[in-house]
Each structure stands twice: as structure tokens, then as C-alpha cells.
C-alpha positions as CSV (number, residue, x, y, z in Angstrom):
1,M,-21.0,-27.1,0.2
2,R,-17.3,-28.1,0.8
3,S,-15.4,-26.6,3.7
4,I,-12.4,-24.5,2.7
5,W,-10.7,-24.4,6.1
6,R,-10.8,-26.1,9.5
7,G,-9.8,-24.6,12.8
8,A,-11.2,-23.4,16.1
9,I,-12.6,-20.2,17.6
10,T,-10.5,-19.5,20.7
11,F,-12.2,-17.5,23.4
12,G,-10.0,-17.4,26.6
13,L,-9.5,-21.0,27.4
14,V,-12.7,-22.0,25.5
15,N,-12.0,-23.8,22.2
16,V,-14.8,-24.0,19.5
17,P,-13.8,-26.4,16.6
18,V,-15.3,-25.2,13.3
19,K,-15.4,-25.8,9.6
20,V,-15.4,-22.7,7.4
21,Y,-17.5,-22.4,4.2
22,T,-17.7,-19.6,1.7
23,A,-21.1,-18.0,2.3
24,T,-21.6,-16.3,-1.1
25,E,-21.2,-17.2,-4.7
26,D,-21.1,-15.5,-8.1
27,H,-24.3,-15.9,-10.2
28,D,-22.9,-14.3,-13.4
29,L,-23.3,-16.2,-16.7
30,P,-19.9,-17.9,-17.3
31,M,-18.1,-16.3,-20.4
32,H,-14.7,-16.3,-22.0
33,Q,-12.9,-14.1,-24.5
34,V,-12.7,-14.8,-28.3
35,H,-11.0,-13.2,-31.3
36,N,-13.6,-11.0,-33.0
37,A,-12.2,-11.8,-36.4
38,D,-12.6,-15.6,-36.3
39,G,-14.1,-16.5,-33.0
40,G,-11.0,-18.3,-31.8
41,R,-10.7,-18.5,-28.0
42,I,-8.2,-16.2,-26.3
43,R,-6.1,-18.1,-23.7
44,Y,-3.7,-16.6,-21.2
45,Q,-0.3,-18.4,-20.7
46,R,2.2,-18.0,-17.9
47,R,5.3,-17.6,-20.0
48,C,8.8,-17.0,-18.6
49,E,10.4,-13.8,-20.1
50,I,13.9,-15.3,-19.8
51,C,13.6,-18.8,-21.4
52,G,10.3,-18.1,-23.2
53,R,8.7,-21.4,-22.0
54,V,5.1,-21.8,-20.7
55,V,5.4,-22.5,-17.0
56,E,3.1,-24.8,-15.1
57,F,1.5,-23.3,-12.0
58,Q,3.3,-25.7,-9.6
59,D,6.6,-24.3,-10.9
60,I,5.8,-20.7,-10.0
61,D,7.1,-18.9,-7.0
62,K,6.4,-15.4,-5.7
63,A,8.8,-12.5,-5.6
64,Y,9.2,-9.0,-4.1
65,D,10.9,-6.3,-6.2
66,A,13.1,-4.3,-3.8
67,G,14.4,-2.1,-6.6
68,D,18.0,-3.2,-7.0
69,R,17.2,-6.8,-5.9
70,T,14.4,-9.3,-6.2
71,V,13.5,-11.5,-3.2
72,V,12.1,-14.9,-4.3
73,L,9.7,-16.6,-1.9
74,T,9.0,-20.3,-2.4
75,A,5.9,-22.1,-1.3
76,E,7.9,-23.6,1.6
77,D,9.0,-20.1,2.7
78,L,5.4,-18.9,2.9
79,K,4.3,-22.0,4.8
80,S,7.1,-21.4,7.3
81,L,5.4,-18.2,8.5
82,P,4.1,-18.6,12.1
83,S,0.7,-17.1,11.3
84,E,0.3,-19.4,8.3
85,K,0.5,-22.4,10.6
86,S,-2.2,-21.0,12.9
87,R,-5.6,-22.7,12.8
88,E,-7.2,-20.4,15.3
89,I,-9.9,-17.7,15.0
90,D,-8.8,-15.7,18.0
91,V,-11.4,-13.6,19.7
92,V,-9.8,-10.2,20.6
93,E,-12.8,-8.2,22.0
94,F,-16.6,-7.9,21.9
95,V,-18.0,-4.6,20.5
96,P,-21.5,-3.2,19.6
97,A,-22.4,-4.2,16.1
98,A,-23.1,-0.6,15.2
99,Q,-19.4,0.2,15.7
100,I,-18.5,-1.9,12.6
101,D,-18.8,0.4,9.6
102,S,-20.2,-1.5,6.6
103,I,-17.4,-0.1,4.4
104,R,-15.0,-2.3,6.2
105,L,-16.8,-5.6,5.5
106,D,-15.1,-7.9,3.0
107,R,-15.9,-11.6,2.6
108,S,-18.4,-13.7,4.5
109,Y,-18.0,-17.3,5.7
110,Y,-20.3,-19.8,7.4
111,L,-19.0,-21.6,10.5
112,E,-20.2,-25.2,11.2
113,P,-19.5,-27.0,14.4
114,D,-16.7,-29.5,13.9
115,A,-17.0,-31.7,17.0
116,K,-19.2,-34.6,18.2
117,S,-20.8,-32.2,20.7
118,P,-21.6,-28.7,19.4
119,R,-22.1,-27.4,23.0
120,S,-19.3,-24.8,22.9
121,Y,-20.5,-23.6,19.5
122,M,-24.1,-23.1,20.8
123,L,-22.7,-21.3,23.8
124,M,-20.8,-18.9,21.7
125,R,-23.9,-18.2,19.6
126,K,-26.1,-17.6,22.6
127,V,-23.6,-15.3,24.2
128,L,-23.4,-13.1,21.1
129,E,-27.2,-13.1,20.8
130,D,-27.8,-12.2,24.5
131,T,-25.1,-9.5,24.6
132,E,-26.1,-8.0,21.2
133,R,-22.4,-7.7,20.4
134,V,-20.1,-9.0,17.7
135,A,-16.7,-10.6,18.4
136,V,-13.7,-9.0,16.8
137,V,-11.3,-11.7,15.7
138,Q,-8.0,-12.3,14.0
139,F,-7.3,-15.3,11.8
140,T,-5.1,-16.5,8.9
141,L,-6.7,-17.8,5.7
142,R,-5.2,-18.3,2.2
143,Q,-1.8,-16.8,3.0
144,K,-3.3,-13.6,4.5
145,T,-3.7,-12.5,8.2
146,R,-7.2,-11.1,8.5
147,L,-9.2,-9.1,10.8
148,G,-12.9,-10.1,11.1
149,V,-16.1,-10.1,13.1
150,L,-18.1,-13.0,14.3
151,R,-21.8,-12.6,14.4
152,V,-25.0,-14.6,14.6
153,H,-26.8,-15.2,11.3
154,G,-30.0,-17.1,11.9
155,K,-28.9,-20.4,13.4
156,V,-25.3,-20.2,12.2
157,L,-22.2,-18.3,13.3
158,L,-21.1,-16.0,10.4
159,L,-17.5,-14.9,10.1
160,Q,-17.0,-11.7,8.1
161,S,-13.5,-10.5,7.2
162,L,-12.7,-6.8,7.6
163,L,-10.5,-4.5,5.6
164,W,-7.5,-3.3,7.6
165,D,-7.6,0.4,8.6
166,D,-5.1,1.5,6.0
167,E,-7.1,-0.3,3.2
168,V,-10.0,2.1,3.6
169,R,-9.4,5.3,1.7
170,E,-10.4,8.7,3.1
171,A,-13.1,10.7,1.2
172,D,-11.5,14.1,1.0
173,F,-13.4,16.1,-1.5
174,P,-13.2,19.9,-1.5
175,S,-16.7,20.1,-2.9
176,L,-18.0,18.8,0.4
177,D,-16.8,21.9,2.1
178,A,-18.9,24.2,0.0
179,D,-21.3,26.5,1.8
180,V,-24.7,25.1,0.7
181,R,-27.9,26.3,2.2
182,I,-30.8,23.8,2.2
183,Q,-34.3,25.4,2.4
184,K,-36.8,23.9,4.8
185,R,-39.4,23.3,2.0
186,E,-36.7,21.3,0.2
187,V,-36.1,19.2,3.3
188,D,-39.8,18.6,3.8
189,M,-40.3,17.6,0.2
190,A,-37.3,15.3,0.2
191,T,-38.6,13.7,3.4
192,S,-42.0,13.2,1.8
193,L,-40.2,11.5,-1.1
194,V,-38.3,9.2,1.2
195,Q,-41.6,8.3,3.0
196,S,-43.2,7.4,-0.3
197,F,-40.4,4.8,-0.9
198,E,-40.5,3.4,2.6
199,S,-40.6,-0.4,2.8
200,D,-39.1,-3.5,4.5
201,F,-36.0,-4.9,2.6
202,S,-36.5,-8.3,1.0
203,P,-33.5,-9.3,-1.1
204,A,-35.6,-11.9,-3.0
205,D,-37.6,-9.0,-4.5
206,F,-34.7,-7.8,-6.6
207,T,-33.3,-9.3,-9.8
208,D,-30.0,-8.8,-11.6
209,E,-31.5,-7.5,-14.8
210,Y,-28.2,-7.4,-16.7
211,Q,-27.7,-11.1,-16.2
212,V,-31.3,-11.9,-17.1
213,Q,-31.0,-9.8,-20.3
214,L,-27.6,-11.4,-21.1
215,K,-29.1,-14.9,-20.8
216,K,-32.0,-13.8,-23.0
217,L,-29.5,-12.5,-25.6
218,V,-27.5,-15.8,-25.5
219,D,-30.7,-17.9,-25.9
220,A,-31.8,-15.7,-28.8
221,K,-28.4,-16.1,-30.6
222,L,-28.5,-19.9,-30.0
223,E,-31.9,-20.0,-31.6
224,Q,-31.6,-17.4,-34.4
225,G,-27.8,-17.2,-35.0
226,E,-25.6,-14.2,-35.2
227,S,-28.1,-12.1,-37.1
228,V,-30.4,-11.9,-34.1
229,D,-32.7,-8.8,-34.0
230,T,-32.0,-7.3,-30.6
231,E,-34.8,-4.8,-31.0
232,A,-37.2,-7.6,-31.5
233,T,-35.7,-9.5,-28.6
234,F,-35.8,-6.7,-26.0
235,G,-38.3,-4.2,-27.6
236,T,-37.7,-0.4,-27.4
237,S,-37.6,1.3,-24.0
238,D,-38.6,4.9,-23.3
239,E,-35.0,5.6,-22.2
240,D,-33.8,4.7,-25.7
241,E,-36.2,7.1,-27.4
242,G,-35.7,10.1,-25.1
243,D,-37.3,13.5,-25.7
244,G,-34.0,15.2,-26.5
245,D,-35.2,18.6,-25.3
246,G,-32.4,19.0,-22.7
247,E,-34.9,20.4,-20.1
248,V,-33.3,21.4,-16.8
249,I,-35.6,21.0,-13.8
250,D,-34.7,22.7,-10.6
251,L,-34.3,20.7,-7.4
252,M,-37.7,21.6,-5.9
253,E,-39.5,20.8,-9.1
254,A,-37.7,17.5,-9.4
255,L,-38.6,16.5,-5.8
256,K,-42.3,17.5,-6.4
257,R,-42.6,15.5,-9.6
258,S,-40.9,12.5,-8.0
259,V,-43.3,12.4,-5.1
260,E,-46.3,12.7,-7.4
261,A,-45.0,10.0,-9.7
262,N,-44.3,7.6,-6.9
263,R,-47.7,8.2,-5.3
264,A,-49.5,7.6,-8.6
265,K,-47.5,4.3,-9.0
266,A,-48.4,3.1,-5.5
267,K,-52.2,3.9,-5.9
268,P,-53.2,0.8,-7.9
269,E,-51.4,-1.5,-5.4
270,S,-53.2,0.2,-2.5
271,T,-56.6,-0.1,-4.2
272,S,-56.1,-3.8,-5.0
273,S,-54.9,-4.5,-1.4
274,R,-58.1,-2.9,-0.1
275,K,-60.2,-5.1,-2.4
276,R,-58.5,-8.3,-1.3
277,A,-59.1,-7.2,2.4
């Protein structure tokens, strides 16, 4: 991995030099757009609407439309902002991890010690582990002042940027105020259904089926050409066939059937587990 930023965590008078790395990446199959008539590639150009010329990226500035005026901001203007010059991840406070609502989490970054002696880095990691808290921090990255949390992730310190308070929309739906009465038997059956799905989360157990199928389709077209038979490639699923009877099942019946179906599906696994034991 290549670091995208270098700076330091500042905690009172303690300074922890770090390198910052993007912690996640996109696994989607790389694709581009083409004209459906002749397969020609579609390209986007940055064209000036006054002179009509294609403009190189290095010749582009940013601007703010104030209605009757437009304020142009050059790269030098943006670099002159005090916060842009900052190379600090400033610890503001330490809070219980449970107080950070997951809806506010944005991007994740790994922090690597950037010093001959990682002593201060290890100290910060141990303090966060021992106190079972996360550090709320402020920092500037890629021309944006950001709020974030610093937490322990295995052996590494993980920096997660947070959305600002006004970036999280309020869920104000009138339908949620409806007077709905839930029967005890429905709660019991729903609880039973939840228990039948209980497990320990293992991310490696899950696969991006769309990307797998997309790659399979691309491989089939490479081998067979544009006239590929998609039904032969993927087969026919039960969802495609459907029964078409439009049957409406009430909530209790749906819960009951779900519990029975999930128990039946789990039985072979339980039996095989007992045999191995």
C-alpha cells in the first residue's frame, strides 16, 4: 500500500507521527461506457463553454456561484487556507464507542507509525484498549476539514471519518406515528425466527454475487461471442419462473412458514455436525 498523507496525532503535548493509508478498496469489475450502435467508447471531455476548447485538468480552477457573481478559487487560494496547511490529527475528546452511531461513519484509514521509535503509537493504542473508548478527532484531508474517530483495529490504529451533524438527514415519516398493535404471539414467533438465524458474523462467508455473475457473463461472451446463451450460462432460477398466483399471506402465517423453512434448512447441517463429532 502507498500512504496518502503524513502527519501526527496530537494528544495534549504528546505527538504521534503517522502515515495514513486507505483501508478499503473497490472490488467491482472495471467497466467503461460504449455506444450501443457501434461499440465506440464514450469519453467525457472537460470543455469550456466560452471558447469551446478541451481544457486540461491542471488548467481548471474551482468557483462558487453567488447568484449575481462568481467567485473563482485557484489552487493557490485553496492551499492558503490555514486548515489545509495542518498536518495534525487533533484529539478532541475520548468517548464510549457505543455513542458513535454507525450512520455517521464514512471512510476508514489505517495509521502506521512514522518514527524510528513507535513508542508513542503503542501507548496511544494501549490507552484506547484499556479505557474501551474511542478518540474523537479533527483533521484536514484532501481539501476537507473532517471529524473522525480513532479506534483500535487488531494491532493497528484505525481512523474513521465521520459525517458532520448537518450531513445526516432526519427520518421523519408520518407512517411511523401510526397506532399499530403488535400481538404477543407475533412477537414470540418473530423472536423464534430471529433465533433460528442466530450466528457469529464472518465477512469471509459472504460473496458479492452480482460481481461473480458479471464476471461469468464477461467470460462467456469472451468465449462464445455476443450471441451467448444467458439461460445456458446461468440456468433458470425458481424466482424467474414464479407461481403467479398472487397469494397474500398474513404476517403470522409468513412468520410461521419462515421459521419452519429455516429449521428444515438447518437440520442437515446439524446432523452432519453430529456425525463428525
